[in-house]
N, C-alpha and C positions, 0 to 999 in steps of 0.2 A: 563416429562423428564425420569421418570422410565420406562414408556411404550416404548418409542422409544429407550432409551438407552439399554434396555434388548436385543434388536435385534443385538447388537454388540457382544454378548456372545455366539452366536450359533456356531455350528460346521462348519468348512471350510477346506475341503480336496480336492483341485483341482486335477484332473478334475472331480472327482466323486461327491463330495458334494460342490456345489457352489450356491450362491444366484441367483434367477431368477427374472426378471422384468416382471410384468403383466401390460399390457397397459389399463386395466380397470380403468376409471377415479376415481372410488371409492377408489382406493389405494393412490390417490394423497395426501390427508391430512397426511397419515402416512409417505409417502416418503418425503413430505415437512418438516415434523417434524424431520426426520433423518438428512436431509441436514442442517436445521437451527441449530440443536444442534451441529453439526460439526463446523459450522461457529462461534458460540459463544465460543466453546472450543478453537478454533484457535485464536479468538480475545483476550481471556484471556491470553494465552501464548504470543501473540504478544505484549500486553501491558506490561507484566512483562519484556520481552526481551528489549522492547523500553526503559523503565526506567533505567535498569541496563546498557545496552550497550551504550545508548546515553549519560548517565551521565559520564561513564568512558572516553568515547571518547572526551567529551567536557572539562573534568577536567585535563586530562593528555596529555601533548604535545607529549610525546613519544608514548603513547598508540594511540593517534590520528593518528600518521603517519602510523600505521598498520591498525587500525580499520576502518578508513574512506575509504581508498582504498579497503579494504576487503569488506566493505559494497557496494561499487560500483560494485565489481565483483559479489557478491552474488545477487545484484539486477538484474544484467545482465543475470544470469543463468536462463533459462526458467523453468517453472514448470515441463515440461516434462523431463528436465535434472535432476531435483531433484528426480522425480519419478523413472527414470531409475536407479539411484544410490541406492535409499532407499527402494523401494517397496519389494525387495527380503529380505533385512535385517529385515524389520518390520515383514514380514510374519514369518521369522525364529524365531523372539523373542517370538511369541505366536503360537507355532505349534498346528494345529488342531482347532484353534479358529479364528473367523472372526475379532477378536480384532486387530490382526496384520495389516490386510488390512484397518481397520478403522483408525489405527494410521498413516498409510502411507497417507491416504486421508486427515486427519487433518493436517499432516505435510505439504502436498502440498498446502492446503489452507493457512496455516500459512505463507509459503514463498511468497504467493501472497499478504499478508496483511502487513507484518511486516516492510519491508524496507522503505516504505513511512512514516510510523509512526515514525520510528527511525530517519530518516533524519529531520523530523519536530521538534522532541524533541531536537535533537542535535543543530539545528540551533537556537531554542528558548533559550537554555542555553547559547549559544555564544553571544546572543544579549540582555541579561538581562540589563535593564537600569543601567548605571554606578552609578548613585546617590543612587539607591536602594541597589546595591551591597555594596557600601561604607557604607551605613547606617547599613546594616546587620553586617558588620565588626565592626563598632563603638559600636553597641549594644551587641557585643560579642556573637552573635548567634552561637550555635554549628553547625557542619556540617549537622546533621539531621534536626535541626530547620531551617537552611538556605534552605535545600532541600524542606521541607514541607511548610514553610511560604513564601518563595520567588520564588524559581526556578520552582517548579511544578505549583504553581498558575499562574506565568507569562507565562508558556507554555501551560496552559490548553485549551484556546480557539483554538489555532492552532492545538494542538494535537487532540482535539475532532473532529474538522472538517476533519482532515486527517484520523482519525479512521473511521469516517463515509464513507469517500472515499475508505479506505482500505477494509471496510466491503463490500461495493458495488463491489470493484474489486475482492473480494473473490468469489462472485457469478459468475463472469466471468469465473473462472476456476473450478467451481463445476463439470461441465460435464466431464472435463479432469481428475478430481481427483476421480470421482465415476465410470466412464466407462474407465478404465485404459487399454491402449493398448501399451505395451512396451516390447522390447526384445522378440518379437515373441510370447508374452503371452497376453491373454486378461482376465482381472479381472473386475467384476461388483459388485458394492455395491448398496443396495437399497437406492434410493434417487431421488430427482427431476431431477438432472443432468443426471443420468443414464436412467431415464424415457424418457427424451428428446432425448438422444442418440438412444434409442431403437425405438422411434417414427420416428426419421429421417431415420434410417436403414429400417424401414417398410414402409416409405413414407406415414405415417398415419397423415394427416393434422388435423383430428378431435382430436386425442390424443395430438398433439402438441398445438392445441388451448386451450384445457383444462389445459395443463401444464402452458401455458402463463398466463391464468386466475389465476391459483393457486399461481404462483410466484408473481403476482401483488398483490394479497391479503396479502401474507406473507410480502412483502416489506412495504405495508401500515401499517400493524399491528406492525412490528418492529419499524417503524418510530414513530408511535403514542405512543407506550408503552415503548420505550427504548431511541431513539435518541432525540425526542422532549423534554422529561423531562430533559435530560442531557444538551441540549442547553439552556433551561430556567435556570437551576441551574448554568451553567458556566458564566452567565452574571455578577455574582458578582466578577469575577476575572478580569474584565476590569480595566486596570491601567490608571486612570484619576482622575482629581480633581472635575469634575462635573458629576452628574449621567446621564446615557443615557436617551434620550428624551422619549423613549418608550421601555420598557424591553420586551424580547420575553416571550411568555406565553405557558403554557402546562396544560391541564386539569388533567393529571396524576400527574404532579409535585404539582399542587395546592391540589390535593387529598392527596398526601403523606404528605404535610406540615400541613394539618389540621387533619390528622388521629392520633389517640392516640397510636396505636401499634408501629409505628416507633419511636416516642418520648420515649416510655417506653423501647424499645430495646436500644435506644441510651443511656439512663440513666444507664441501666444495664451494658453496656460494657465500660462506661466512666472510672471506676477505672482501668480496664485492659489496656485501651488505654493510660491513663496517665502513668501507670507503664512502658509500652513499650517505650513511649516517653522519660521518664527520663533515662531509661537504654541506649537507642540509643544516647541520648544527651551526656551521660557520655563517651560513646565509641567513639564519634566524637567531640573532643575538638574544640573550636573556633579558628579562625585565630588569631595569636598574632600580626601580622603586615599585611599591605597591600602587596599582592603578585604582583610583577612586573616581567614580562618575561625578561630574559637577552637578550641583543641585539646580543651578539656574542655567537655562539655555544660553549659550554663547552667541555672539553675533553671527559666526559662521553657521551655527545651527538654524538661526532664524532665516538666514538667506537660503540655506538648503531647503528648509521647510516651505518657504515661499515659492521656490522654483518647482518643488514637487507639486504643490497645490495648483500652480499654473498649468503644468503638464497634465495633471489629472483632469482639471477643468476643460482643457482643450479636447482631451480624449473623450470625456463624457459628452461634451457638446457635439462632437463629430458623430458619436454613436447615436445620440438622440436625434440629430438631424437625419441620419440615414434611416432610422426606424420610422420616424414620423412622416418622412416623405415617401416611404415605400409601403408601410402597412397601416399607419394611422394610429391615433391615440386610443381608439376603441379596442384595437388588438392588444395594445399594451395593458389596458385594464383587464382584458380577458386572460392574458397570460399571468398577470399578478394573482388573479383568483385561482387559476390552475396551480400556481406555485403554493398558495395557502393550503390547498388540498394535499399536495405532496408533502408539505411541511408537517401537516397533521399526521400523516403516515410515518414520517421519519421520527417524530416525537414519540409516538406510541411504541415504535420499534426500540428506540433508545431506552425508554423507561423499562420495558419488559426485559431487554437484554441485560441491563444493569442489575435488576432484581434477581434474575435467574442465574446469570453467568459469573457475576463478581464473586459470590460465595464459593462457587465451584472452582474458579481460578485460584482463589486464596488457598483452598484445600489442596489443590494440586501443587501450588508453589511451596507450601509448608511441609508437605509430606512426600519425601523422596520415593517411598515405596508406592504410594498412590500415583506419583508422577510417572514412574516406570511403567505402571499398568495403563494409565489413561493417556499419557502423552501421545502414543501412537494413534489411539482412537481419536483424540482431539485433533491431531495433525491431519489425520485422514479426513475427518468431517470438515475441517476448515479448508483443506486443499481440494476436496471434491467439488468440481464446478457445479454449483447449484442449478445453473440453467440447463445442465444436462438432464435434470429430472423435471424441468418445467413441463415437458410434454405430458408426463404422467400426472403432474399437478393440474394441467389444463384438462385432461380427461376426467380427473376427479371432480374439478369444479363444474364441468359440464354435466356429469351424471348425478351430482348431488345438488345442483342448482345453487351453489355458493357463488355469491357475487364477486367478481374480480375486483370490485372497489375495496373489499376487505381482504380478499385472497392475495392481492398484490403486496400487502404488508408482510404476509408470510413469505412470499417469494423474495422480497427485499431482505428480510431477516436472514434467509438462508445464506446470503452472501456477506452481509454487513455485521452480524452479531458477533462474529469471531474476533473482531478487533477488540471488543470489550474483554472477552475471555483471555486472549493472548497477552494483553497488557496487564490484566489482573495477575496472571501467572508470573510475568516478568517482574511486576512490582512486588509481589509476595516473595519471590526468590531473592530480590535485592535487599530485603530487610535483614540486617545483620543477625546472625544466630545468637549473639550474646544478648541482644535486645529481646529476642523471643524467649531465651532462657530466663532472663530477668523477669519478664512478664509472668512466666510460669512460677517462678520462685515467690513472687508477691501475691499470687493467686488471682491474677486478672482472668476473668472468664466472661462468657456471654457478651452482652452489649458493651460492658466496660472494656473488654479486650479489643473489641472493634473500635471503640471510641478513642482509646489511648494508644493503641499500637497499630492496628491493621489499617484503618482509614488514613491516618497520617502517613503511614509507610507506603501505601499504594496510591495515594491521591494523585501524585504527579503522573504516574504511569496510567492511571485511570483517565485522567484528562486527555492524555495523548490518545488513548483508545477511543474516548468519546468523540474527539475531533475527527479522527480518521473513520470511525464508524458512521458518523454523520455524513461526512463527505462521500464515503462508500455507498451509503444508502441513497443519497441523491443521485449518484452515478448509476446505481443499480436500478433506479426507477425507470431508466431508459428501456431496459429489457424486462422489467417486472410488471409495468403497467399495460403492456401490450404483448400478449403471448398467443401462440398459434399451434394448432395440430392439424397438419394437412391443409384443408381449405377452411377450417374453422378458426376464427380469430376472436379472442376475448380482449376487450379494450376498457381500461379504467380511465376515469376522468382525472387528468393530472398533467403536470408539466413534462414528465417523462414521455408520455404518449405524444404530446405536442411536438417535442423535439424529434422523436423517432419518426413520426409521419413526415415532418418537414425534411428530414435528412434523406428519407427514402426517395422523395420526389425531387430533391435538389432545389427546394425553395429557400434561396439564400437569405432574403429578408427575415423570414420566420425562423430559420436556423439561428441567425444572429440574435434575434429577439429572444428566442427560447434559451439559448446559452447565456445571453446577458442577464436574463431574469433569474436563471438558476444561480449564476455567479453572484448576483445581488443578494439572493436569499442566503447562500452559504457564507459569503463574506460578512454580511450583516449579522448572522448568527454567531460567527466566530468573533467578531468585534464586540458584540454586546454580551456574550456569555462565555465562550471558551477562552478568549484572551484574558478576561478577568479571573477566571479560574486558574489559568497559567500563572498569573501574577500572585495569586493567593498561594499556589504551590511553591513558588520561589521564595515568598516572604515568610510563610508560616510553616509549611510542611517540607522542610529542607534538612536532610540529615547532616 
């Protein structure tokens, strides 16, 4: 970490002093280390954001009315959109140092990871079993004790699988966050993503092959040394009355459990941990009574809603004025039509991903032996940055005359379909073993088993997967609807291409229009479809 982290502190004064990418394969371990460190820093901040933001949104009705729609909007803003806004500011924060560009890259990766995790944690807090919530109130648990003893443990399995998916999704945008081309400026950070971008520009298949081998090794190492131990550890948070038939295993987790140093460190920090727990428990007193939401909106709620509507109206009016005075109404109609084409691709992707990956996810979640065999494969496929193989797909489309209009759906699916799979696995694993045993005892099979046990059991997790897969697909359209190999570029008609082209040339009015239109589609879809499915999950499919 010290070796690769030191590279972030070198001088950076474009265009005179800038990092350079050397396609010599011997540099790949160092580049991979730089990229992996950025990924884990982004994951740390994503986890902190998730716990704070998701908790506030789930616990406050008024905050939820702002925070969840805002989360919808933020999820719909493409990574290139965040880079367009933030890269100049981060560079200005650290003049003369590469640290500013590093911060911009980490922030871009953070935005590709965090929304999925936050949605998962928020939904888990909203669906905590009522009897356990009532028990926590009867036992007079403080707010901090309720958070650490009930709410976080009940959300752990779903949050962990979504964190794995988010980490894999982060690899998808590593190339865009390390080889930055925005506002008519090009910035390059040493990393495996920028190495791949340089190999594509040079049409160097050999270098690209070495990069694919390197990222494969990194993914396997991260799975074995980080994710697999966490999956084995998280099995203790299954909420059920009977133990799972066969718990997940990890040789690293077994090693840590039998090692002396972790136990000694745990004993050393126990007094500090207990002191912090006592302090936070005193600061968050327990509930005195059961909290029941009022059926009728109170006067304060009406005033709050009115203020929100006024603020939203002002912002919408300002954006409309900016767009209409710079690009005109005809451009708005054009981008709406492009959005419909991208929406069609996203819809096809979601339908096929649900039909194909939901049964596979349930099979993996129900069968520990199958999980041990397929989890590494699934983790590898989900973590492997799909855009690293886009050059090969581009060559395939060129030589087979497949239209990128349809081929872009496949490219989007390579990055977005795994949200459905991972949430299906998490949902299946969270179904209590005693319910599954009861279903076996009464002979539930086939469609009846799906109708009575599996669909109700995984529905909440599947909705989370659908929301994040939809948002991920919209985001992936930026890099899926326009692909290149050397001097050959394939361009699909869609909103993703529109935003990518506007970002490259620094056309702010069209960047704003494109991002605004994409946000409108994503938020509208979430409001009309996914939010209603969330409400159905809370009301009907709630263990």
